[in-house]
N, C-alpha and C positions, 0 to 999 in steps of 0.2 A: 425107265428100267435102270436099276443100279448096275454099272460096269462090273466086270469080274475084277478080283483083287481089290475090292473096296468093301468097306463096312459102314453102317450108319449108327451113330450113337445119339441118344436122345439128351437134350439139354433144355433148360427152362425157356431159352429163347428160340428153340426150334430143333429140327434134326441136323445133325452134322455128318456129311460124308467124309470118310477117312480112308486113303488109300493104305493097303495092307501088303502089298506085293514087293518084289525087287524092282528098283528102277534102273534099268540099264539101256543105254543107247537112246534115251527119251521115251521109253515105254514102261508102263507098269506091266509086270508079268509074274507068273509063278515060278517058284524054284523049279530047276530041271528035274528033280526027283520028286516034286509035288509036296515035299515035307513043309510043315508049319510048326510053330510053337505058340503057346498061349500067352497073352498079356493079361494080367490080373489087376484088379482094383484092390490096393492094400487096405482100404477102409473096410471092405466087407468080404474080401477073398474070392469074390466073383470073377469069371473070365469075361473080359469085355471085348476081346478080339483075338483072331488067330492070324499071325503074321508069317510071310514066306521065310522059310529057313534055308538060306542060300547053301548050296553045295560048293565045294572047292572049284568045281568047273565053272559055276556061275561067277564066283569072285574073280577067277582069272580071266574069264570073258570080259568082265567089266574093266579089268586092268587093260585088256587088248584095246577095247573101245576107247578108253581114256588116252592111251598111248596113240592111237591112230589119229585122234583129233587134236592132239596137243598142240601141233604146230599151227593149225588153223585158229584156235581159240587164243594161243599165246602171241599171235601177231595181230589180233584186233586192236584197235586204238584204245587208248586209256579212257577216252571219252565215251566210247561205245559200251566199255565194261562199267564205267560209272553210271550211265543212264540205266542200264539193266539193274544195278544195285539200287539205284534210286526208286525205281518202280518196286523192286522187292520190298523196300522200305514203307511205301505207301500201302502195299498189300498187307504187310504185317499189321499195320495199324487198323485196316479195314477188317481183318480176320482176328483181331485181338481176342474178342469173346470166345470164338470157336476154339482157338488154340489154347486158351487159358482153361476152358472147361475139360478139354481132352487131357491136357497136362495134369489137372487136379485129379481126373479119373485115374489115369494110369500111374501117378507117382504119389498121390496123397497130399501134395502141396496145397496150402490153403489158397483159395480163389484169389485174395489180394496179393498174395505173394506171385501166384502164377501170371496174373496180369502185369505185375511189375517185371516179371521176367520177359514176357512178350515185349514190354516197352524197351527194356534194356537191349534185348536182341535187335529190335528195330533201330536203336541208337548205334549199335555197332555196325550195322549194314550202312547206316547214314554216314557214319564216320569214314568207312572205307570208300564210300561212293565219293566222298568230298576230297580224300587224301590222294586217291591214285592219279587224278589228272594233275595234281600239284607236284608229283615225284620229279626230282631233278637229278641229272647226272653231273659230271664235272669236266671242266675244260681249262688246262693251265699249262704253262710253259715248264718243260723239265728244267730242274734247277741249274744244270750245266749247259742248257741251251740245245739247239740242234733238232728238237722234236717236240711234239705236243703230247700231253698226258690227257686222255679222254677217259671217263668212267661213265658206265650206263648200267641199267638194270634189265635182266632178262628173267623170265619165269624158270623156276628150278625144274619144273616138269610135273608129271603125274603124282599126286598127293594123296596119301592115305590118312584119313582123319577118323580117329577113334575117340568117341565121346562118351561121357559117364552118364549114369542114371539120374544123378541128384539135380542137374541143371540141364535137362533134356534138350531144350531149345537154345539156350544162349550159348551153351558150349559149341553146339554146331554153328551158330551164327558168327561166333567169334572166329572160328576156325575157317569155315567155308567162305565166309565174306572176304577174309584176307586173301585166301588162296585164289578166289575167282577173280578178285581185284588184281591180284599179281599176274594173272594170266595163265595160271596153272589149272589143269583139268583135275577133277576130284572123284575120289572114291570115299564115301562117308560110311562109317559103321557105327550106328547108334547102340547103346547098351540094350540086351535083350529084355530087361526089365521095363524099359520105358522108350519103345521105338516110336510110338505113334506121333508124338510131337515132331520128331525128325521127318517122318513121312509127310506131314502137313507141310512142313518147311521146304522140302524138296520139291513138292508139288507147286508151292508158291514161287519157288525160284524158276521153275520151268515156265510158269505163267507170266513171270517177269521178263522172259526172253533168254534165259541161259540155253544155248543151243543143244541139240542131241549129242550125247557122248561127253559133253564137258563136265557133267555132274551125274554121278551114279551112286546108287544106294544099295548096299548089301547087308541086310540084316541076317544074323546068324545066332544059333544057340551054341555054337563052337567057336568062340572068339579066338582062342589060342591057336587052333588048327587053321583057320582062315588067315590069321595074321602071319603065321609061320610060312604058308604057301605064298602069300603075296610078297612078303619080305625077301624071299629067295630070288625074286625076279629082278634083274638089273634095270628093267624099264621103270620100275617104281623108284622114284627120285626123292621122295619126302615122306616122312611119317610125322604126324602130330598126334600126341596122346595125352588124355587127361585120366588119371586114375591113381592106383596104388603104385608105390614105389617098387615093389617086387615085380609087377607086370612091366613097369617102365624100363627097369634094368634088363629084363629079358628082351624087350624090344631093341634096346640100344645095342645089345650083343648081336642080335640079328641084322641091325642096321650096319654093323661094322663090316660085314662081309663085302658089302657093295659101297662101303663109305657114304652111306645115305645120310642126307641133311635130316637132323632130328630136332623136334621140339617136345619138351616133356614137362608137364605141369603135374607133379606127383603129390605124395602124402604131406600132410602138415601136422604140426604139434603146437599150434598158435598159442603163445603166451598173451594174456590180458593184464597188464600191469597197472596197479593203482598206486601212485606214488603219494608220499606222505602229505603233500599240500593239495592233493586232488579234492574235488567236490565230490563227497560220497554218494550223493543222491544222483548227480549226473553220471557218475562212473557206473552206478548200479544199473541205471536205464540203458547205458551202452552195452553193458556186459549182458543184459538179458537179450538184446538183439543180436549181439555177436554170438552168443551161445545157442539160443533157441530158434533161430530163424531156420526155416526148412527142417524142423524137428531136430537141430543139430547136425544134419546130414550135409555139411558144407566143408570143404577143403580149408577154407579160411576161418572156420569156427574158432572161438576161444576155447582151446582145450584145457588150458591151465590158467585159473584166475589167481594172480599172485599179488597180494595186498600188503602194504607196508603196515606194520602191526598197530601203529597209533590211530590209523584211519579204519582198521579192520572191523571193529564192532559197529560203527555207523554205516559202513558199506554193507555188511551182512544184513543188518536190519532192513535197509533199503532194498536190497537185493531180493531177500526172501519176500517182501511185500510185492514186488514186481512179478516174481514167479508164481505167487498165489493168485494173481489176476489173469494168468494165462489160460485160455479156454482150449481144451482138447476135444477134437472131433473130426469127422470126415471133412476133407478140404472143400468139398463142394458146398458145405453149410456156411451161412452167413456168420461172421464174427468169430471164426475159428482161428486161433493163434498157432496151435501145434497140431499137425496132422499125424497120420500114422507113420511108422517106419515102413521102408519100401517093401520088406518082405519078412518072412519068419525067421530067416537066416540073419539078417541084420538085427532083428529084436533079440534073437538069442545071442548074438555077439556082445550087444550092449548088456545084457543081463549078466553075462559071464564076467565082463570087465567090473561090473559093479560088485558081484559076489567076491571076486579077487580082491578087491580094494577093501571090502569089509573084513575079509579073513586077515587082512594085514593091519587092521586097526581103524579103518575109516568109519566115520559116524554119518549116517543118513539123517539130514535135518530137513528134508522136504522131499515128498514123492517116494521113489524107490521101488516102484512095482509096475509090472505089465498089467494092462487093463484086461479083465475077463471078457469072454464072448469073442465074436468075430472081429477081424481086423487086427493090425499089427501095432496097437497102441502102446506107448509107454509113458508114464506119468513124467512131467517135467521134475527133474530131481536135482537136489543139492547136496553135496557131500563135503564134510570137513574132516581135517586130520589124515587125509589119504597119504600113504608113504610116497615119497618121490621116486621110489624104485618100483612102484606098483605098475601094473600094465595100464591102469587108468591115467597114469601120469606121463607114461613113456610112449604109448601107443595112440594113434589117431582113434578118437572115441567114436565119432560119426554117429552120435545119438543125443537124446536130450538130458545129459548128465553134466551138471556143472561141478567142477571141484575146485574149492577154494583153499589156498595155501597162503600162510602168512610169513612174511619176510621180517628180518630184524632191522633192515634198513633198506633205503632206495638202492644203494649199490648191490646188496644181496639180492634184491628182487630182479635186477638186471642180469646178474650172474646166473640165477636160477633159470631165468628165461632162456639164456643161451646154452643151458645144458641139456642139449638135444641134438641128435644128428640132422634133424629137419631145420629148414629155414625158409618157410614160405612167407608168413605174414607175423607181425607183432602189433599189439596195440597198447598205447600208453596214454593214461589220463593224468593230467598234472595241470595246474594254473600258472606254472612258471615256464616261460617260452624257452629260457635258457636250458632249464632241465630237460625239456621236450626235445630240443635239437640234439643235446649231448646224448640223451637215452637213444634217440633214433639212429644216431652214428654209431653207437656202441652195439646195438642189437644186430645179431646175426641172422638177418632175414632179407628177402628181396623186396619187401614191402612193409611199411609202418603206418599205421593209423594213429594220428595223434587227436585225442578227444573226439573220435568218431569211430563207429563200430563197422562200418563198411567202407572198403577201399577201392572196389572195382569200378572202373570208369573207361569208356571206349578211347578217351583221349590220354589214358595213362598206361604204361607198360606193365602188364600183369605176369608175374612169374617169380620163381623163388631160387634159392641157392642150396648148396649142400645136397642132401638127400631129397629134396623137394624139387628138384629138376633143373632144367637148362632151357635158355630161350625165353622169349617174351611174346605175349598176345596183346593186342590192342596198341594204342599210342602210335607214335611216328614209326616205330620199328615193327609194327605188327605185319604190314605188308612185305617188309624186307626179309622177314623169316621165310618167305616163299619165293625168294629172288636170289639170283646170282649177281654180284656186282662184278661187271667185266671191265677189265682195263685194256685200253687200246693206245698203243704208242704209233704216232704218225709223224713221219719225217716231212718237213715242209720246206 
């Protein structure tokens, strides 16, 4: 008999049991008010599950539980925490097909990309499991003598992790893996559009040995209200958020009242720069990945493709050929490259951006329309001659629209790339290593991909500058974002 607060979804390889409740104090349970909200398949608009909708009382109870067990979890050995994460890594690989299928159902992500996301999530967990036992403090003489300087790391405390809908598993793994490795208890709030992947991840962490109360899941349809209530409590000591700059700045203001440690991975307006000596075919292939992966719903997507004019005709020809090859359809179908947008609001936003650009003189040279019938599909679209002042150029598109701009020179391309308040990622294609390094140093972004369309890696620090956020996830600093470096002066 299926337990309460679970649902069963069908997949080609069998039935998949998925928890749908709140996870507080080591137990799945209904919301205290018994409310739920629906999770929809964006490929056909059907409801696939009803998930518990936490009340404010539920959220605050989860914080109380996390606060109560913080000292117990925070004082466990790094080897103990490492072993738990290692078991979680193994379980992620064992359950890859189940999680990938559910992710594809709730988000529309093509199965190949969903499997890749599960693998990347496992890689993050593995990275943290390997890093935490190797953390070192410091021991040195004071410069003027007389005492010793000792530094060590301690967990910052209960941490509120707010994850986005576009990468529903990997964002949770990147945050929760680091927080648990650091010794922090966790409250995780997945996006209401795609909570099921996180539910499966939380169950997996519980199965791996994360103790009761150290990990809590509080799904809600009222994210702003829940966050405001939690952020008002001084016992919450860390917030990590991935999402829009507007929401991130609101959370930062709320965090200021208790001087709460904050990590923000916010909006982007990523330039994809093709310099005059670039291989146009290679650059076009990279641009297709950087733009259309996850139907363009990626914070590090290529928002503006800026091409030096001498190579622009060859690049455009190769790029249009790549776009023409993209297969659109439900993510659960074999061979699909571009799935649906996550919901009707997202598709409408993309349509409005395109219409605004056309009103200002942009020309559609491929695609340009939503697909009829059920599902939130939008054809892979390429636009030329868009105004640099249009919303298409200045806002985060988060959809399958590629906008190509020509620059008079390589220098002008880099200047145009920097003409944005955002600074998450930039991409540069060139065959000249000197040009590559010089461009990377001039570009105002936290990350730069040179001749490659994907930059995220567990071993690398992920994060932006300017309006794209603060703090890093992954890399050697990932765990330290959830720790306090304590200095101890000892007279000897």
